[in-house]
C-alpha positions as CSV (number, residue, x, y, z in Angstrom):
1,M,4.4,-15.4,14.1
2,A,2.8,-14.7,17.3
3,Q,0.9,-12.1,17.7
4,K,1.6,-9.2,20.5
5,A,-1.1,-7.2,22.4
6,E,0.2,-4.5,24.3
7,K,-2.0,-2.6,27.3
8,K,-1.9,0.4,26.4
9,S,-4.7,3.6,27.7
10,T,-7.3,5.6,25.7
11,T,-8.3,9.1,25.2
12,D,-11.1,8.1,28.4
13,K,-8.1,6.3,30.9
14,K,-9.5,3.1,30.0
15,K,-6.8,1.1,28.8
16,V,-7.1,-1.5,26.3
17,E,-4.8,-4.1,24.1
18,V,-3.3,-3.6,21.0
19,L,-2.4,-5.5,18.5
20,G,1.3,-5.3,18.2
21,A,3.0,-5.8,14.9
22,T,1.7,-8.8,12.2
23,F,4.3,-9.0,10.0
24,E,7.7,-11.1,9.3
25,K,10.5,-8.6,8.7
26,G,13.3,-8.6,5.6
27,Q,13.1,-8.1,2.4
28,P,11.7,-10.4,-0.3
29,E,13.7,-13.0,-1.7
30,G,14.1,-15.2,-4.7
31,E,14.2,-15.0,-8.2
32,D,11.2,-13.3,-8.8
33,A,11.5,-10.4,-7.0
34,G,10.6,-6.9,-7.6
35,R,10.5,-8.0,-11.1
36,W,7.7,-6.3,-12.4
37,R,7.6,-6.6,-15.9
38,Q,8.0,-11.4,-16.0
39,K,4.1,-10.3,-13.9
40,L,2.2,-9.2,-16.6
41,A,1.9,-11.5,-19.9
42,S,1.3,-9.6,-22.6
43,R,2.8,-6.0,-23.9
44,E,-1.1,-4.3,-23.4
45,E,-0.7,-5.6,-20.0
46,K,2.2,-3.8,-19.3
47,L,1.5,-0.6,-20.2
48,K,-2.1,-0.7,-19.6
49,Y,0.3,-1.2,-15.7
50,L,2.2,1.9,-16.6
51,Q,-0.6,4.3,-18.2
52,S,-2.0,3.5,-14.8
53,G,0.1,5.1,-12.9
54,E,0.9,8.3,-15.0
55,R,-2.7,8.5,-14.8
56,Y,-2.4,8.3,-10.9
57,W,0.6,10.8,-10.9
58,F,0.6,12.8,-13.4
59,G,-4.1,13.1,-14.5
60,E,-6.3,15.3,-13.7
61,D,-9.4,14.1,-14.9
62,W,-10.2,13.1,-11.3
63,Y,-10.3,12.9,-7.9
64,G,-7.9,10.9,-6.1
65,S,-7.1,10.9,-2.1
66,E,-4.5,12.5,-2.6
67,K,-6.5,15.5,-4.5
68,R,-8.6,18.5,-3.5
69,K,-11.9,17.8,-6.1
70,N,-12.6,20.7,-5.7
71,P,-9.2,22.8,-5.7
72,A,-7.8,26.0,-3.3
């Protein structure tokens, strides 16, 4: 895939080259696309995967990028 560069101006009116899209459009293909259960070998790995996901969304014992360290 060839990289596409665009010329854009900065805030101080200089022209710079900005790298364009570097991905290929499309959907994942194949038999294993979106099958996370089959990618994890044991029951413990699956539970750890699910627990870390729940901790991300529902946990209050850590400070992620979306949460504040000191509540407002």
